[in-house]
Backbone atoms as SQL, in Angstrom:
CREATE TABLE atoms (id INTEGER PRIMARY KEY, chain TEXT, resi INTEGER, resn TEXT, atom TEXT, x REAL, y REAL, z REAL);
INSERT INTO atoms VALUES
  (1, 'A', 1, 'MET', 'N', -2.352, -20.651, 3.319),
  (2, 'A', 1, 'MET', 'CA', -1.332, -19.747, 2.833),
  (3, 'A', 1, 'MET', 'C', -1.606, -19.449, 1.365),
  (4, 'A', 2, 'THR', 'N', -1.406, -18.205, 0.994),
  (5, 'A', 2, 'THR', 'CA', -1.659, -17.772, -0.376),
  (6, 'A', 2, 'THR', 'C', -0.340, -17.535, -1.110),
  (7, 'A', 3, 'GLU', 'N', -0.450, -17.320, -2.407),
  (8, 'A', 3, 'GLU', 'CA', 0.739, -16.989, -3.206),
  (9, 'A', 3, 'GLU', 'C', 1.425, -15.750, -2.630),
  (10, 'A', 4, 'ARG', 'N', 0.625, -14.763, -2.225),
  (11, 'A', 4, 'ARG', 'CA', 1.173, -13.540, -1.645),
  (12, 'A', 4, 'ARG', 'C', 1.962, -13.848, -0.376),
  (13, 'A', 5, 'ASP', 'N', 1.382, -14.680, 0.503),
  (14, 'A', 5, 'ASP', 'CA', 2.057, -15.041, 1.747),
  (15, 'A', 5, 'ASP', 'C', 3.420, -15.662, 1.474),
  (16, 'A', 6, 'VAL', 'N', 3.443, -16.602, 0.553),
  (17, 'A', 6, 'VAL', 'CA', 4.685, -17.298, 0.227),
  (18, 'A', 6, 'VAL', 'C', 5.687, -16.338, -0.385),
  (19, 'A', 7, 'MET', 'N', 5.244, -15.537, -1.356),
  (20, 'A', 7, 'MET', 'CA', 6.135, -14.588, -2.030),
  (21, 'A', 7, 'MET', 'C', 6.795, -13.645, -1.029),
  (22, 'A', 8, 'LEU', 'N', 6.008, -13.034, -0.163),
  (23, 'A', 8, 'LEU', 'CA', 6.545, -12.046, 0.770),
  (24, 'A', 8, 'LEU', 'C', 7.491, -12.680, 1.784),
  (25, 'A', 9, 'ASN', 'N', 7.169, -13.860, 2.244),
  (26, 'A', 9, 'ASN', 'CA', 8.062, -14.537, 3.183),
  (27, 'A', 9, 'ASN', 'C', 9.335, -15.019, 2.509),
  (28, 'A', 10, 'GLU', 'N', 9.240, -15.470, 1.268),
  (29, 'A', 10, 'GLU', 'CA', 10.453, -15.864, 0.545),
  (30, 'A', 10, 'GLU', 'C', 11.360, -14.654, 0.308),
  (31, 'A', 11, 'LEU', 'N', 10.771, -13.517, 0.009),
  (32, 'A', 11, 'LEU', 'CA', 11.563, -12.285, -0.157),
  (33, 'A', 11, 'LEU', 'C', 12.251, -11.912, 1.155),
  (34, 'A', 12, 'ALA', 'N', 11.496, -11.932, 2.240),
  (35, 'A', 12, 'ALA', 'CA', 12.051, -11.551, 3.548),
  (36, 'A', 12, 'ALA', 'C', 13.163, -12.497, 3.985),
  (37, 'A', 13, 'GLN', 'N', 13.077, -13.763, 3.584),
  (38, 'A', 13, 'GLN', 'CA', 14.081, -14.744, 3.976),
  (39, 'A', 13, 'GLN', 'C', 15.235, -14.828, 2.976),
  (40, 'A', 14, 'GLY', 'N', 15.182, -14.011, 1.920),
  (41, 'A', 14, 'GLY', 'CA', 16.257, -14.036, 0.935),
  (42, 'A', 14, 'GLY', 'C', 16.206, -15.241, 0.017),
  (43, 'A', 15, 'LEU', 'N', 15.058, -15.915, -0.044),
  (44, 'A', 15, 'LEU', 'CA', 14.911, -17.075, -0.913),
  (45, 'A', 15, 'LEU', 'C', 14.550, -16.673, -2.345),
  (46, 'A', 16, 'ARG', 'N', 14.169, -15.424, -2.520),
  (47, 'A', 16, 'ARG', 'CA', 13.892, -14.842, -3.840),
  (48, 'A', 16, 'ARG', 'C', 14.593, -13.499, -3.911),
  (49, 'A', 17, 'PRO', 'N', 15.077, -13.119, -5.084),
  (50, 'A', 17, 'PRO', 'CA', 15.700, -11.796, -5.210),
  (51, 'A', 17, 'PRO', 'C', 14.640, -10.692, -5.198),
  (52, 'A', 18, 'MET', 'N', 15.019, -9.532, -4.691),
  (53, 'A', 18, 'MET', 'CA', 14.087, -8.408, -4.623),
  (54, 'A', 18, 'MET', 'C', 13.594, -8.021, -6.021),
  (55, 'A', 19, 'SER', 'N', 14.417, -8.198, -7.052),
  (56, 'A', 19, 'SER', 'CA', 13.978, -7.865, -8.411),
  (57, 'A', 19, 'SER', 'C', 12.726, -8.655, -8.780),
  (58, 'A', 20, 'GLN', 'N', 12.649, -9.909, -8.371),
  (59, 'A', 20, 'GLN', 'CA', 11.451, -10.724, -8.599),
  (60, 'A', 20, 'GLN', 'C', 10.280, -10.171, -7.797),
  (61, 'A', 21, 'GLY', 'N', 10.552, -9.742, -6.579),
  (62, 'A', 21, 'GLY', 'CA', 9.507, -9.177, -5.742),
  (63, 'A', 21, 'GLY', 'C', 8.933, -7.894, -6.330),
  (64, 'A', 22, 'ILE', 'N', 9.808, -7.035, -6.821),
  (65, 'A', 22, 'ILE', 'CA', 9.350, -5.773, -7.431),
  (66, 'A', 22, 'ILE', 'C', 8.522, -6.070, -8.682),
  (67, 'A', 23, 'GLU', 'N', 8.966, -7.022, -9.474),
  (68, 'A', 23, 'GLU', 'CA', 8.212, -7.409, -10.676),
  (69, 'A', 23, 'GLU', 'C', 6.817, -7.909, -10.283),
  (70, 'A', 24, 'TRP', 'N', 6.756, -8.744, -9.257),
  (71, 'A', 24, 'TRP', 'CA', 5.483, -9.257, -8.761),
  (72, 'A', 24, 'TRP', 'C', 4.605, -8.108, -8.249),
  (73, 'A', 25, 'PHE', 'N', 5.195, -7.221, -7.444),
  (74, 'A', 25, 'PHE', 'CA', 4.468, -6.094, -6.856),
  (75, 'A', 25, 'PHE', 'C', 3.930, -5.168, -7.949),
  (76, 'A', 26, 'ASP', 'N', 4.766, -4.863, -8.942),
  (77, 'A', 26, 'ASP', 'CA', 4.350, -3.967, -10.025),
  (78, 'A', 26, 'ASP', 'C', 3.201, -4.552, -10.847),
  (79, 'A', 27, 'ALA', 'N', 3.116, -5.882, -10.911),
  (80, 'A', 27, 'ALA', 'CA', 2.055, -6.529, -11.684),
  (81, 'A', 27, 'ALA', 'C', 0.701, -6.477, -10.974),
  (82, 'A', 28, 'LEU', 'N', 0.712, -6.161, -9.686),
  (83, 'A', 28, 'LEU', 'CA', -0.533, -6.051, -8.934),
  (84, 'A', 28, 'LEU', 'C', -1.214, -4.720, -9.255),
  (85, 'A', 29, 'GLY', 'N', -2.518, -4.675, -9.181),
  (86, 'A', 29, 'GLY', 'CA', -3.229, -3.413, -9.294),
  (87, 'A', 29, 'GLY', 'C', -3.064, -2.615, -8.011),
  (88, 'A', 30, 'PRO', 'N', -3.446, -1.329, -8.034),
  (89, 'A', 30, 'PRO', 'CA', -3.283, -0.482, -6.849),
  (90, 'A', 30, 'PRO', 'C', -3.932, -1.047, -5.580),
  (91, 'A', 31, 'GLU', 'N', -5.103, -1.654, -5.703),
  (92, 'A', 31, 'GLU', 'CA', -5.782, -2.197, -4.521),
  (93, 'A', 31, 'GLU', 'C', -5.001, -3.382, -3.950),
  (94, 'A', 32, 'LYS', 'N', -4.521, -4.258, -4.795),
  (95, 'A', 32, 'LYS', 'CA', -3.747, -5.425, -4.348),
  (96, 'A', 32, 'LYS', 'C', -2.382, -4.997, -3.801),
  (97, 'A', 33, 'GLN', 'N', -1.809, -3.930, -4.372),
  (98, 'A', 33, 'GLN', 'CA', -0.557, -3.404, -3.823),
  (99, 'A', 33, 'GLN', 'C', -0.786, -2.912, -2.399),
  (100, 'A', 34, 'SER', 'N', -1.874, -2.184, -2.197),
  (101, 'A', 34, 'SER', 'CA', -2.200, -1.695, -0.847),
  (102, 'A', 34, 'SER', 'C', -2.392, -2.853, 0.115),
  (103, 'A', 35, 'GLU', 'N', -3.080, -3.909, -0.343),
  (104, 'A', 35, 'GLU', 'CA', -3.271, -5.088, 0.508),
  (105, 'A', 35, 'GLU', 'C', -1.928, -5.722, 0.866),
  (106, 'A', 36, 'ALA', 'N', -1.028, -5.814, -0.103),
  (107, 'A', 36, 'ALA', 'CA', 0.288, -6.410, 0.153),
  (108, 'A', 36, 'ALA', 'C', 1.058, -5.574, 1.170),
  (109, 'A', 37, 'LEU', 'N', 1.003, -4.250, 1.054),
  (110, 'A', 37, 'LEU', 'CA', 1.707, -3.380, 1.997),
  (111, 'A', 37, 'LEU', 'C', 1.106, -3.495, 3.400),
  (112, 'A', 38, 'LEU', 'N', -0.209, -3.571, 3.485),
  (113, 'A', 38, 'LEU', 'CA', -0.852, -3.718, 4.791),
  (114, 'A', 38, 'LEU', 'C', -0.527, -5.085, 5.403),
  (115, 'A', 39, 'PHE', 'N', -0.469, -6.114, 4.573),
  (116, 'A', 39, 'PHE', 'CA', -0.066, -7.439, 5.038),
  (117, 'A', 39, 'PHE', 'C', 1.347, -7.381, 5.609),
  (118, 'A', 40, 'LEU', 'N', 2.264, -6.753, 4.868),
  (119, 'A', 40, 'LEU', 'CA', 3.644, -6.614, 5.344),
  (120, 'A', 40, 'LEU', 'C', 3.701, -5.850, 6.660),
  (121, 'A', 41, 'ARG', 'N', 2.961, -4.748, 6.761),
  (122, 'A', 41, 'ARG', 'CA', 2.929, -3.961, 7.998),
  (123, 'A', 41, 'ARG', 'C', 2.481, -4.829, 9.159),
  (124, 'A', 42, 'HIS', 'N', 1.413, -5.568, 8.955),
  (125, 'A', 42, 'HIS', 'CA', 0.884, -6.431, 10.011),
  (126, 'A', 42, 'HIS', 'C', 1.932, -7.447, 10.460),
  (127, 'A', 43, 'HIS', 'N', 2.602, -8.051, 9.520),
  (128, 'A', 43, 'HIS', 'CA', 3.574, -9.078, 9.876),
  (129, 'A', 43, 'HIS', 'C', 4.846, -8.494, 10.491),
  (130, 'A', 44, 'CYS', 'N', 5.182, -7.274, 10.132),
  (131, 'A', 44, 'CYS', 'CA', 6.306, -6.601, 10.809),
  (132, 'A', 44, 'CYS', 'C', 5.975, -6.391, 12.283),
  (133, 'A', 45, 'VAL', 'N', 4.752, -5.969, 12.554),
  (134, 'A', 45, 'VAL', 'CA', 4.309, -5.770, 13.937),
  (135, 'A', 45, 'VAL', 'C', 4.276, -7.116, 14.658),
  (136, 'A', 46, 'GLN', 'N', 3.715, -8.150, 14.009),
  (137, 'A', 46, 'GLN', 'CA', 3.655, -9.484, 14.616),
  (138, 'A', 46, 'GLN', 'C', 5.048, -10.034, 14.923),
  (139, 'A', 47, 'ALA', 'N', 6.020, -9.704, 14.065),
  (140, 'A', 47, 'ALA', 'CA', 7.395, -10.180, 14.258),
  (141, 'A', 47, 'ALA', 'C', 8.145, -9.332, 15.290),
  (142, 'A', 48, 'ARG', 'N', 7.455, -8.335, 15.839),
  (143, 'A', 48, 'ARG', 'CA', 8.006, -7.458, 16.881),
  (144, 'A', 48, 'ARG', 'C', 9.130, -6.562, 16.367),
  (145, 'A', 49, 'ALA', 'N', 8.871, -5.907, 15.225),
  (146, 'A', 49, 'ALA', 'CA', 9.827, -4.922, 14.714),
  (147, 'A', 49, 'ALA', 'C', 10.013, -3.832, 15.764),
  (148, 'A', 50, 'THR', 'N', 11.228, -3.316, 15.857),
  (149, 'A', 50, 'THR', 'CA', 11.530, -2.261, 16.814),
  (150, 'A', 50, 'THR', 'C', 12.015, -1.015, 16.080),
  (151, 'A', 51, 'THR', 'N', 11.971, 0.091, 16.772),
  (152, 'A', 51, 'THR', 'CA', 12.449, 1.348, 16.207),
  (153, 'A', 51, 'THR', 'C', 13.903, 1.218, 15.764),
  (154, 'A', 52, 'GLU', 'N', 14.671, 0.433, 16.507),
  (155, 'A', 52, 'GLU', 'CA', 16.090, 0.245, 16.181),
  (156, 'A', 52, 'GLU', 'C', 16.287, -0.492, 14.856),
  (157, 'A', 53, 'ASP', 'N', 15.259, -1.166, 14.359),
  (158, 'A', 53, 'ASP', 'CA', 15.352, -1.868, 13.075),
  (159, 'A', 53, 'ASP', 'C', 15.326, -0.906, 11.892),
  (160, 'A', 54, 'GLY', 'N', 14.868, 0.330, 12.123),
  (161, 'A', 54, 'GLY', 'CA', 14.692, 1.293, 11.039),
  (162, 'A', 54, 'GLY', 'C', 15.928, 1.554, 10.194),
  (163, 'A', 55, 'PRO', 'N', 17.034, 2.026, 10.786),
  (164, 'A', 55, 'PRO', 'CA', 18.210, 2.350, 9.969),
  (165, 'A', 55, 'PRO', 'C', 18.752, 1.171, 9.161),
  (166, 'A', 56, 'GLU', 'N', 18.808, -0.010, 9.762),
  (167, 'A', 56, 'GLU', 'CA', 19.300, -1.186, 9.042),
  (168, 'A', 56, 'GLU', 'C', 18.336, -1.571, 7.919),
  (169, 'A', 57, 'SER', 'N', 17.041, -1.406, 8.152),
  (170, 'A', 57, 'SER', 'CA', 16.041, -1.693, 7.117),
  (171, 'A', 57, 'SER', 'C', 16.208, -0.757, 5.921),
  (172, 'A', 58, 'VAL', 'N', 16.454, 0.503, 6.205),
  (173, 'A', 58, 'VAL', 'CA', 16.671, 1.484, 5.132),
  (174, 'A', 58, 'VAL', 'C', 17.888, 1.080, 4.311),
  (175, 'A', 59, 'ARG', 'N', 18.964, 0.695, 5.003),
  (176, 'A', 59, 'ARG', 'CA', 20.181, 0.277, 4.313),
  (177, 'A', 59, 'ARG', 'C', 19.930, -0.959, 3.447),
  (178, 'A', 60, 'ARG', 'N', 19.286, -1.968, 4.039),
  (179, 'A', 60, 'ARG', 'CA', 19.017, -3.208, 3.295),
  (180, 'A', 60, 'ARG', 'C', 18.103, -2.986, 2.100),
  (181, 'A', 61, 'ALA', 'N', 17.161, -2.058, 2.249),
  (182, 'A', 61, 'ALA', 'CA', 16.224, -1.776, 1.161),
  (183, 'A', 61, 'ALA', 'C', 16.863, -0.946, 0.052),
  (184, 'A', 62, 'GLY', 'N', 18.048, -0.416, 0.311),
  (185, 'A', 62, 'GLY', 'CA', 18.727, 0.395, -0.702),
  (186, 'A', 62, 'GLY', 'C', 18.108, 1.766, -0.892),
  (187, 'A', 63, 'LEU', 'N', 17.493, 2.285, 0.170),
  (188, 'A', 63, 'LEU', 'CA', 16.867, 3.609, 0.091),
  (189, 'A', 63, 'LEU', 'C', 17.823, 4.674, 0.597),
  (190, 'A', 64, 'ARG', 'N', 17.653, 5.874, 0.077),
  (191, 'A', 64, 'ARG', 'CA', 18.386, 7.015, 0.629),
  (192, 'A', 64, 'ARG', 'C', 17.652, 7.460, 1.894),
  (193, 'A', 65, 'PRO', 'N', 18.381, 8.008, 2.846),
  (194, 'A', 65, 'PRO', 'CA', 17.743, 8.460, 4.092),
  (195, 'A', 65, 'PRO', 'C', 16.694, 9.551, 3.871),
  (196, 'A', 66, 'THR', 'N', 16.718, 10.201, 2.702),
  (197, 'A', 66, 'THR', 'CA', 15.751, 11.266, 2.421),
  (198, 'A', 66, 'THR', 'C', 14.481, 10.767, 1.731),
  (199, 'A', 67, 'HIS', 'N', 14.441, 9.496, 1.336),
  (200, 'A', 67, 'HIS', 'CA', 13.212, 8.954, 0.734),
  (201, 'A', 67, 'HIS', 'C', 12.121, 8.911, 1.798),
  (202, 'A', 68, 'THR', 'N', 10.905, 9.198, 1.392),
  (203, 'A', 68, 'THR', 'CA', 9.782, 9.302, 2.331),
  (204, 'A', 68, 'THR', 'C', 9.662, 8.105, 3.276),
  (205, 'A', 69, 'PRO', 'N', 9.661, 6.861, 2.785),
  (206, 'A', 69, 'PRO', 'CA', 9.547, 5.750, 3.729),
  (207, 'A', 69, 'PRO', 'C', 10.710, 5.696, 4.725),
  (208, 'A', 70, 'ALA', 'N', 11.906, 6.063, 4.280),
  (209, 'A', 70, 'ALA', 'CA', 13.081, 6.059, 5.163),
  (210, 'A', 70, 'ALA', 'C', 12.943, 7.118, 6.248),
  (211, 'A', 71, 'VAL', 'N', 12.428, 8.268, 5.890),
  (212, 'A', 71, 'VAL', 'CA', 12.207, 9.334, 6.880),
  (213, 'A', 71, 'VAL', 'C', 11.146, 8.883, 7.874),
  (214, 'A', 72, 'LEU', 'N', 10.061, 8.317, 7.369),
  (215, 'A', 72, 'LEU', 'CA', 8.965, 7.904, 8.246),
  (216, 'A', 72, 'LEU', 'C', 9.402, 6.858, 9.269),
  (217, 'A', 73, 'ILE', 'N', 10.183, 5.880, 8.833),
  (218, 'A', 73, 'ILE', 'CA', 10.530, 4.783, 9.751),
  (219, 'A', 73, 'ILE', 'C', 11.454, 5.232, 10.876),
  (220, 'A', 74, 'THR', 'N', 12.109, 6.362, 10.675),
  (221, 'A', 74, 'THR', 'CA', 13.049, 6.822, 11.697),
  (222, 'A', 74, 'THR', 'C', 12.469, 7.882, 12.625),
  (223, 'A', 75, 'CYS', 'N', 11.193, 8.248, 12.457),
  (224, 'A', 75, 'CYS', 'CA', 10.600, 9.267, 13.352),
  (225, 'A', 75, 'CYS', 'C', 9.322, 8.755, 13.986),
  (226, 'A', 76, 'GLY', 'N', 9.401, 8.388, 15.222),
  (227, 'A', 76, 'GLY', 'CA', 8.196, 8.006, 15.946),
  (228, 'A', 76, 'GLY', 'C', 8.116, 6.525, 16.235),
  (229, 'A', 77, 'ARG', 'N', 7.027, 6.162, 16.873),
  (230, 'A', 77, 'ARG', 'CA', 6.805, 4.758, 17.257),
  (231, 'A', 77, 'ARG', 'C', 6.625, 3.903, 16.013),
  (232, 'A', 78, 'ILE', 'N', 7.356, 2.835, 15.946),
  (233, 'A', 78, 'ILE', 'CA', 7.404, 2.042, 14.717),
  (234, 'A', 78, 'ILE', 'C', 6.043, 1.505, 14.301),
  (235, 'A', 79, 'GLU', 'N', 5.212, 1.093, 15.252),
  (236, 'A', 79, 'GLU', 'CA', 3.912, 0.544, 14.859),
  (237, 'A', 79, 'GLU', 'C', 3.045, 1.579, 14.147),
  (238, 'A', 80, 'HIS', 'N', 3.190, 2.851, 14.511),
  (239, 'A', 80, 'HIS', 'CA', 2.459, 3.927, 13.825),
  (240, 'A', 80, 'HIS', 'C', 3.108, 4.240, 12.485),
  (241, 'A', 81, 'GLN', 'N', 4.424, 4.275, 12.467),
  (242, 'A', 81, 'GLN', 'CA', 5.147, 4.628, 11.250),
  (243, 'A', 81, 'GLN', 'C', 4.974, 3.568, 10.167),
  (244, 'A', 82, 'LEU', 'N', 4.917, 2.293, 10.556),
  (245, 'A', 82, 'LEU', 'CA', 4.710, 1.232, 9.568),
  (246, 'A', 82, 'LEU', 'C', 3.368, 1.410, 8.859),
  (247, 'A', 83, 'GLY', 'N', 2.355, 1.829, 9.585),
  (248, 'A', 83, 'GLY', 'CA', 1.048, 2.098, 8.979),
  (249, 'A', 83, 'GLY', 'C', 1.104, 3.244, 7.987),
  (250, 'A', 84, 'LYS', 'N', 1.835, 4.296, 8.329),
  (251, 'A', 84, 'LYS', 'CA', 1.984, 5.429, 7.416),
  (252, 'A', 84, 'LYS', 'C', 2.728, 4.999, 6.153),
  (253, 'A', 85, 'ILE', 'N', 3.755, 4.184, 6.329),
  (254, 'A', 85, 'ILE', 'CA', 4.532, 3.703, 5.184),
  (255, 'A', 85, 'ILE', 'C', 3.642, 2.849, 4.281),
  (256, 'A', 86, 'ALA', 'N', 2.853, 1.966, 4.866),
  (257, 'A', 86, 'ALA', 'CA', 1.971, 1.087, 4.088),
  (258, 'A', 86, 'ALA', 'C', 0.881, 1.867, 3.368),
  (259, 'A', 87, 'SER', 'N', 0.598, 3.091, 3.810),
  (260, 'A', 87, 'SER', 'CA', -0.473, 3.899, 3.225),
  (261, 'A', 87, 'SER', 'C', -0.002, 4.871, 2.152),
  (262, 'A', 88, 'LEU', 'N', 1.271, 4.862, 1.817),
  (263, 'A', 88, 'LEU', 'CA', 1.760, 5.774, 0.777),
  (264, 'A', 88, 'LEU', 'C', 1.041, 5.486, -0.536),
  (265, 'A', 89, 'LYS', 'N', 0.774, 6.534, -1.316),
  (266, 'A', 89, 'LYS', 'CA', -0.133, 6.399, -2.461),
  (267, 'A', 89, 'LYS', 'C', 0.530, 6.306, -3.832),
  (268, 'A', 90, 'THR', 'N', 1.579, 7.071, -4.093),
  (269, 'A', 90, 'THR', 'CA', 2.135, 7.054, -5.455),
  (270, 'A', 90, 'THR', 'C', 2.894, 5.753, -5.701),
  (271, 'A', 91, 'LEU', 'N', 2.937, 5.311, -6.954),
  (272, 'A', 91, 'LEU', 'CA', 3.593, 4.050, -7.287),
  (273, 'A', 91, 'LEU', 'C', 5.052, 4.057, -6.869),
  (274, 'A', 92, 'ASP', 'N', 5.761, 5.162, -7.122),
  (275, 'A', 92, 'ASP', 'CA', 7.173, 5.230, -6.758),
  (276, 'A', 92, 'ASP', 'C', 7.353, 5.072, -5.246),
  (277, 'A', 93, 'GLU', 'N', 6.528, 5.742, -4.468),
  (278, 'A', 93, 'GLU', 'CA', 6.615, 5.632, -3.002),
  (279, 'A', 93, 'GLU', 'C', 6.196, 4.245, -2.535),
  (280, 'A', 94, 'ARG', 'N', 5.217, 3.650, -3.210),
  (281, 'A', 94, 'ARG', 'CA', 4.782, 2.301, -2.839),
  (282, 'A', 94, 'ARG', 'C', 5.890, 1.281, -3.072),
  (283, 'A', 95, 'ARG', 'N', 6.609, 1.431, -4.177),
  (284, 'A', 95, 'ARG', 'CA', 7.731, 0.521, -4.448),
  (285, 'A', 95, 'ARG', 'C', 8.778, 0.625, -3.343),
  (286, 'A', 96, 'LYS', 'N', 9.098, 1.848, -2.955),
  (287, 'A', 96, 'LYS', 'CA', 10.073, 2.053, -1.878),
  (288, 'A', 96, 'LYS', 'C', 9.531, 1.478, -0.572),
  (289, 'A', 97, 'ALA', 'N', 8.245, 1.702, -0.307),
  (290, 'A', 97, 'ALA', 'CA', 7.618, 1.168, 0.906),
  (291, 'A', 97, 'ALA', 'C', 7.683, -0.356, 0.895),
  (292, 'A', 98, 'PHE', 'N', 7.436, -0.961, -0.249),
  (293, 'A', 98, 'PHE', 'CA', 7.490, -2.413, -0.379),
  (294, 'A', 98, 'PHE', 'C', 8.884, -2.928, -0.025),
  (295, 'A', 99, 'ARG', 'N', 9.897, -2.341, -0.624),
  (296, 'A', 99, 'ARG', 'CA', 11.278, -2.758, -0.344),
  (297, 'A', 99, 'ARG', 'C', 11.616, -2.589, 1.133),
  (298, 'A', 100, 'LEU', 'N', 11.194, -1.469, 1.706),
  (299, 'A', 100, 'LEU', 'CA', 11.497, -1.197, 3.108),
  (300, 'A', 100, 'LEU', 'C', 10.776, -2.168, 4.037),
  (301, 'A', 101, 'LEU', 'N', 9.492, -2.404, 3.797),
  (302, 'A', 101, 'LEU', 'CA', 8.739, -3.294, 4.680),
  (303, 'A', 101, 'LEU', 'C', 9.233, -4.735, 4.580),
  (304, 'A', 102, 'VAL', 'N', 9.662, -5.160, 3.404),
  (305, 'A', 102, 'VAL', 'CA', 10.267, -6.496, 3.287),
  (306, 'A', 102, 'VAL', 'C', 11.538, -6.553, 4.141),
  (307, 'A', 103, 'ALA', 'N', 12.335, -5.482, 4.093),
  (308, 'A', 103, 'ALA', 'CA', 13.569, -5.439, 4.885),
  (309, 'A', 103, 'ALA', 'C', 13.269, -5.446, 6.387),
  (310, 'A', 104, 'VAL', 'N', 12.257, -4.700, 6.805),
  (311, 'A', 104, 'VAL', 'CA', 11.872, -4.690, 8.223),
  (312, 'A', 104, 'VAL', 'C', 11.442, -6.094, 8.646),
  (313, 'A', 105, 'LEU', 'N', 10.621, -6.736, 7.817),
  (314, 'A', 105, 'LEU', 'CA', 10.177, -8.089, 8.133),
  (315, 'A', 105, 'LEU', 'C', 11.365, -9.046, 8.206),
  (316, 'A', 106, 'ALA', 'N', 12.305, -8.900, 7.300),
  (317, 'A', 106, 'ALA', 'CA', 13.489, -9.774, 7.307),
  (318, 'A', 106, 'ALA', 'C', 14.247, -9.644, 8.629),
  (319, 'A', 107, 'ILE', 'N', 14.437, -8.430, 9.076),
  (320, 'A', 107, 'ILE', 'CA', 15.186, -8.197, 10.319),
  (321, 'A', 107, 'ILE', 'C', 14.411, -8.700, 11.529),
  (322, 'A', 108, 'ALA', 'N', 13.152, -8.297, 11.630),
  (323, 'A', 108, 'ALA', 'CA', 12.358, -8.659, 12.810),
  (324, 'A', 108, 'ALA', 'C', 12.097, -10.161, 12.868),
  (325, 'A', 109, 'ASP', 'N', 11.764, -10.769, 11.732),
  (326, 'A', 109, 'ASP', 'CA', 11.488, -12.204, 11.747),
  (327, 'A', 109, 'ASP', 'C', 12.776, -13.003, 11.943),
  (328, 'A', 110, 'GLY', 'N', 13.885, -12.496, 11.418),
  (329, 'A', 110, 'GLY', 'CA', 15.175, -13.154, 11.652),
  (330, 'A', 110, 'GLY', 'C', 15.510, -13.183, 13.136),
  (331, 'A', 111, 'ARG', 'N', 15.256, -12.077, 13.804),
  (332, 'A', 111, 'ARG', 'CA', 15.502, -12.007, 15.249),
  (333, 'A', 111, 'ARG', 'C', 14.556, -12.969, 15.988),
  (334, 'A', 112, 'ARG', 'N', 13.285, -12.982, 15.581),
  (335, 'A', 112, 'ARG', 'CA', 12.308, -13.888, 16.213),
  (336, 'A', 112, 'ARG', 'C', 12.738, -15.339, 16.004),
  (337, 'A', 113, 'ARG', 'N', 13.189, -15.654, 14.816),
  (338, 'A', 113, 'ARG', 'CA', 13.612, -17.021, 14.514),
  (339, 'A', 113, 'ARG', 'C', 14.785, -17.428, 15.410),
  (340, 'A', 114, 'GLU', 'N', 15.756, -16.512, 15.566),
  (341, 'A', 114, 'GLU', 'CA', 16.922, -16.796, 16.421),
  (342, 'A', 114, 'GLU', 'C', 16.531, -16.996, 17.883),
  (343, 'A', 115, 'ARG', 'N', 15.686, -16.098, 18.387),
  (344, 'A', 115, 'ARG', 'CA', 15.355, -16.106, 19.810),
  (345, 'A', 115, 'ARG', 'C', 14.341, -17.158, 20.207),
  (346, 'A', 116, 'PHE', 'N', 13.324, -17.354, 19.369),
  (347, 'A', 116, 'PHE', 'CA', 12.199, -18.177, 19.794),
  (348, 'A', 116, 'PHE', 'C', 12.002, -19.447, 18.974),
  (349, 'A', 117, 'CYS', 'N', 12.596, -19.526, 17.797),
  (350, 'A', 117, 'CYS', 'CA', 12.296, -20.645, 16.911),
  (351, 'A', 117, 'CYS', 'C', 13.520, -21.481, 16.546),
  (352, 'A', 118, 'SER', 'N', 14.652, -21.219, 17.174),
  (353, 'A', 118, 'SER', 'CA', 15.884, -21.908, 16.791),
  (354, 'A', 118, 'SER', 'C', 15.822, -23.411, 17.046),
  (355, 'A', 119, 'ASP', 'N', 15.000, -23.828, 17.987),
  (356, 'A', 119, 'ASP', 'CA', 14.852, -25.255, 18.267),
  (357, 'A', 119, 'ASP', 'C', 13.617, -25.850, 17.615),
  (358, 'A', 120, 'GLY', 'N', 13.056, -25.123, 16.639),
  (359, 'A', 120, 'GLY', 'CA', 11.860, -25.574, 15.950),
  (360, 'A', 120, 'GLY', 'C', 10.648, -24.765, 16.363),
  (361, 'A', 121, 'CYS', 'N', 9.689, -24.698, 15.468),
  (362, 'A', 121, 'CYS', 'CA', 8.467, -23.938, 15.740),
  (363, 'A', 121, 'CYS', 'C', 7.370, -24.424, 14.797),
  (364, 'A', 122, 'GLY', 'N', 6.201, -23.886, 14.974),
  (365, 'A', 122, 'GLY', 'CA', 5.065, -24.243, 14.124),
  (366, 'A', 122, 'GLY', 'C', 4.780, -23.233, 13.032),
  (367, 'A', 123, 'HIS', 'N', 5.660, -22.245, 12.833),
  (368, 'A', 123, 'HIS', 'CA', 5.426, -21.230, 11.803),
  (369, 'A', 123, 'HIS', 'C', 5.683, -21.831, 10.420),
  (370, 'A', 124, 'TRP', 'N', 4.667, -21.911, 9.574),
  (371, 'A', 124, 'TRP', 'CA', 4.841, -22.506, 8.235),
  (372, 'A', 124, 'TRP', 'C', 5.896, -21.778, 7.431),
  (373, 'A', 125, 'TRP', 'N', 5.997, -20.446, 7.608),
  (374, 'A', 125, 'TRP', 'CA', 6.934, -19.648, 6.807),
  (375, 'A', 125, 'TRP', 'C', 8.386, -19.908, 7.192),
  (376, 'A', 126, 'HIS', 'N', 8.609, -20.507, 8.351),
  (377, 'A', 126, 'HIS', 'CA', 9.974, -20.875, 8.731),
  (378, 'A', 126, 'HIS', 'C', 10.387, -22.219, 8.144),
  (379, 'A', 127, 'ARG', 'N', 9.474, -22.856, 7.423),
  (380, 'A', 127, 'ARG', 'CA', 9.777, -24.125, 6.781),
  (381, 'A', 127, 'ARG', 'C', 9.905, -23.987, 5.267),
  (382, 'A', 128, 'LEU', 'N', 9.926, -22.762, 4.758),
  (383, 'A', 128, 'LEU', 'CA', 10.142, -22.541, 3.329),
  (384, 'A', 128, 'LEU', 'C', 11.595, -22.860, 3.025),
  (385, 'A', 129, 'SER', 'N', 11.858, -23.231, 1.799),
  (386, 'A', 129, 'SER', 'CA', 13.244, -23.491, 1.428),
  (387, 'A', 129, 'SER', 'C', 13.497, -22.982, 0.024),
  (388, 'A', 130, 'ALA', 'N', 14.740, -22.778, -0.291),
  (389, 'A', 130, 'ALA', 'CA', 15.122, -22.281, -1.611),
  (390, 'A', 130, 'ALA', 'C', 14.742, -23.259, -2.718),
  (391, 'A', 131, 'THR', 'N', 14.538, -24.493, -2.387),
  (392, 'A', 131, 'THR', 'CA', 14.193, -25.481, -3.412),
  (393, 'A', 131, 'THR', 'C', 12.690, -25.547, -3.648),
  (394, 'A', 132, 'GLY', 'N', 11.934, -24.785, -2.875),
  (395, 'A', 132, 'GLY', 'CA', 10.544, -24.670, -3.180),
  (396, 'A', 132, 'GLY', 'C', 9.637, -25.457, -2.325);
């Protein structure tokens, strides 16, 4: 597990405030930001994000429905739309994409945790805690 893995999972689980996540994301160069977004996309798919997760993710991310990532997540198959969101290029759109993908991961992984991991699991990220 890398610092990135821990940071993104702590954000998705609410163990870190999004303001810390944005600060971390902004400190990355464009290539590392793209890697972080692609990592988030992959884990959203692995966590079995659904199209129905879109509107709640937009709300949790604090995006307006007219922001590009919010529009993308609500039109089409989610696995395709997550890739488009992760590929946004401008810094402003990337920040919004970051917030949205963290929210999608939070919803999808929360559901996975409830359904499949409530009695314990081997996922290292489900053993993170607020105390570090």
